[in-house]
N, C-alpha and C positions, 0 to 999 in steps of 0.2 A: 670944239673939243672932242665930241663924239667921232667926228670925221678922222681926227688924228689917231685916236685909239683904234678905229677900224682899219686905218691904213697900216698901222703897225701889225695888227693881227693878220691882215691880208698878206703882208710881206712875209711874216713868219710861216703862214700856211703855204705860201708859194714855195718857200725854201724847203718845207717838209715834202711837198709833192715832188719837187725837182730832185732832192736828195734820194727819195725813195725810188724814183725812176732810174736815177744813176746807179743806185745799189742793185736794182733788179737787172739793169743792163750788165753790170759786173757779174752777177750770178749767171745770167744767160750766156755770157762769154765762156764761163767755166763748165758748161754742160758737156758731159761725156755719156755714152750709152749706159754706163753703170750707175750714174747718179741722176739720170734724167728725171725720174719720178720725184725725187726729193727736191731738186731745183725747181721743177714746175710747181710743186706744192708751195714752196717758199715764195715764189713770185706771185702765186695766186693769193696767198695770205697777205703779202705786202700790198697787193692791189686792193684787197677787200678791207683791210684794217687801216691803211694809211692813205693810199692814193684816192680812192673813191670818197671817203669822208672829207678829206681836206680839199678835194676838187669841188665838192658841193659847198663847202665853207667858202672857197674862193668865189664861187658864183654869188653866194649870199652877201658876202662883204663887198664884192665888186658892185653889184647892183644897188646895194644900200648906199655906197659912197657916190655912185652916179646920181641917185635920186637926191641925196643931201646937197650935192653941188649943182643940181639942176642942169646937168649936161644935156645937150640935145642928141637924140639918137641919130641925127643926120650927120654928126661929126665923123670924119673919116677914120680917126684913130679908134673911136669906139666900135664902129662896125668891124674894122680890121682886127681889133683885139678879140671880139666875140667870135668871129669866124675862125681865127687862129686857135682859140681855146677849143672850140668844137672840133676842129680838124685834128688837134693834138690828142684829145681824148678819144676820138673815133679811131685814130691810128693806133693808140695804145690798146684799145679793145680788139682791133684787128690783129695786132701782134699776139695778144693772149689767145685769140681764137686759133691762129696757126700754130702757136706753141702747143696747145692742147691736141690739135690734130697730129702734129709730129710725134707727140708722146704716144698717142693711140696707135699710130702706124708703126712706130719703133717697137712698142711692146708686143703688138700682134705679129710683127715681122712679115707683113703682107707684101710690101714692095721695097725694093732696094734703093730706088732713086727718089722716092717721095720725100724722105727726111731731108735730103739735100735741097730739094726744091722748096720745101717748107722753110728751111733755114734761110734761103734767099728771100723769100717773101717776108719772113720775120725781120730780116735786115732792112728791107724796103719800108716796112711799117715803122720801124724804129727811126729811120732817117726822116720819114714824113712827120713823125711825132716831134723829133728834134727841130725840124724846120718850122713846125707850127708853134712850138714854144719860143723859138728865137724870134719869129715874126711877131708874136704876141708881145714880147719884151720890147721889140723895136717900136711897135705902134704905141705902146704905153709910154715909152721914153720920149716919143716925139709928139705928144699930145699938145694941142693948142689951148691956151688959156689956162 
C-alpha cells in the first residue's frame, strides 16, 4: 500500500518538475534584451522553489520504491533511469549557468557575439535535458518485472 502511495506522489512530483521546466522554457523563448533580467529571475525562482525541491523528492520517492520492491541495482532500466536523471539535472544547471552568463554579458555590454553564443549553448543544454528526461521515461516504461 505504501508503494502505491509513493508511486502516486512520485508521478505528481515528476509532473511538477516537467511542467516547471516547460514553463521555464516558454519564458526563455520570450527573452528580449529589455526583459532579460526579469525573465532570468523568474527562471531562477522557478528552479529554486519548484524544480530543485521536487527533483529531490523524486530521488527520495524513487529510491524508497526501489528498496520496497527489492529491485537489483544491476538491472539495466534502473541504471539507465538514474544516469538519465543525473544528466537531465546537470544539463538544467548548465542551462542556468549560461543563462546567468548571458545576462551578465548583456547587461555589461562587453561583447556583441557572446550573447548569441551563450544562447546556442543554452539551446544545447535544453536539448540535452529533454533527451535525458525522455530517456528516463523510456527506461522506466520498459522496466522488467
